[in-house]
N, C-alpha and C positions, 0 to 999 in steps of 0.2 A: 193756860195754867190750871183752870178748873178741871179740865179733862186729864191732864198729866198727873194730877194728884192721885188718880186711881192707881197709877203705877207705883207711886210712893207707898200707898196703903198696902198694895199687893206684895211689895218687896221689902218693906220695913219689918225686920224681925222682932222689933220691940212691940209691934201690934199683936193683939191676941190672934191666935190661929183661926178662931171661928170668924173673925172679921176679915181676915185675909183669904178666906175660902172663896174659890171661884164662884160657887153658887151664890154667895152673898154679894160679891162684886157684880155678877150678872143681874141679879134681882134688883139691887138697890142703886147701882151706879152706872153700869154700862147701858141700861135701858132708860135712864133719866134724860128727858129731852133737853133740859138746861145744859147738862154736861155733854150731850151729843152735839149741841150747837157749838160749844167750846171746842170740841174735837174737830168739827167741820172747819171752823175758822182757822184753827192752828194748823191742821194738816194741809188745807188749801193754800195757806200763805207760805208753807214750806215746800210742798210738793206740787202745787198748782192743780192737783186733781186727787180725788179719793178713789182708791182701787181695792180697798179691803172691806168696805161697807158702803151702803147707799146713804148719801148725805140727806139730811132733812133741811139744810140751809141752801137757799138758791142764790142769795147775794148779800153782801155787806158793803154799804156805801157811806163814805165819809163826806160830809159837806160842811162848808164854812162860809160865812158871809152874812149879810143882812137877812134876818128872818130865820136863821138857823139856830139850833140849840134852844136853851131855856131863856125866857124873857128876862132881861136885866142882868144876865150873868157874864156879859162881856162888854167891851167898850161900845159906845153909841155908834151905830152904823157898821159895826164890825160883825157882831154875832158870835156866839159861842160855837165851837165845832160840834157838830152832831154826827152820830153814827147810827144808821138805821140798818136793821137786820131783817131780811125777808126770808120767810120759810117757803118750802115747796108748796104748801097748801095756801099760799097767798097772805098768811098772817105777817104783819109787820111789827117789829119790836123796837122799842127805844133802848139804846145801849145802857142807860142808867138803870132802867127796870130790869133788864137782862142780868146785869152784874149783881143787883140786889138778889135776884132769884138764885143765881149760882152760889153766892155766899150763904144764903138761907138753906140751900140743899146740903151743903157741907156741914153747916151748923147742926141741922137736924140729924144727919148721919152720925156725927161725932157724939151728939147728945144721946141718941138712941143706943149707941154701943159703948157709952161711958168712956170715951177717949178724951 
């Protein structure tokens, strides 16, 4: 969803033309790593491989059970489901932190362009 919103901005005629410009989209959105990760995950889950650009995400793993997720957020002995994202450079991301950063990216973009 975070990556797909770029298409909405680009194609929404109610958006200011300067915001919809390819140069703005390239500079501020297509190159943003948080949104690239969104694109990697969405495209890989739909097409199983990326063939239009080089992914920066190497894996996304969902785990559930004792010791998973945040402490105290699920029933005793069950554990909250956790999703871990690993990038090609070996960096590991917690899904909750990742989502926070994607939302923050869009918030900053909208604020900067007074949308």
